[in-house]
N, C-alpha and C positions, 0 to 999 in steps of 0.2 A: 696364586701369586708367587713370583720367585724373587721379589725384592720389595723394599718399602715403598708405599705409595707416595706420590708427590702432589701437593695442592698448590694452585696458583689463583690468587684473587685478582680479578680484572673488572673494575667498575661494578656493575650490577650482577656479576656472576662469579662462580668459583669453578675451576676446572680441576678434575681429579685424573691423574695418570698412574697406571700401574703396569708392571711387567708381568705377563701371564706365565704359566708353567711351561709354555712352549717358547718362551723368550721373545715374544712379540709385545709391542706396546699397545695398550688399550686406554681409552679415555672416555669420560662422560662429563657433562656440565650441569651445574646447579644454577638456575637463573631465578631471580626474584620474580615471584608471581606464578611461575610454572613448575618449580621444583626440579628434581633430577631428570635429565634426559636419558636415553638409552646408551649403552656401551657401544663404542665404535673403535675399530682397529685403526691405528695410525700407520698407514701404508708406508710412510717415509722411514719407519723403523722396522726393518725386516727382522726375522728371527735371528737372534744373536748379534744384532747391530751394536748393542752396548752391554757393558758388564756392570753390575751393581745398581745403584740408584740413579735416577735422572734428577739433575738439578734444573730448576726452571724459575723464570720470573716473567711477569707481564711486560710485554714490549709495546712498541708503537702500533697503532691501528688495529688493536685487538689480537695481535700476534703473541705467541709465547716463545721466548728465547730460552734455549736449552744448552746445557753443558753436560757431557757424559764421557766416561771412559770407553773407548771403542775397541775394535779389534787390535790385538797386539799391544794393548795398554795405552794407546795414543789418545790423548784428551782432545775431544772434538766439540764444536759448537753447532747448533742447529736452530731451526725455527719451525714452529708448528702453527 
């Protein structure tokens, strides 16, 4: 990992996001009754798309809303 992990609680599940050593974003979900799912790469966040940690909060319809410092220090918003 190359940054602090981010946790988002959303109803009956918790989502974990972490930036890997190659600067890509990976996530996995803990659901009540089934436990942790497998890791999956978040394709919307290519290598080097953000710097530092990902800020995230549960959004409408099961989405995760994000804020992060992107290329050239520009603060951006996103949705997972």
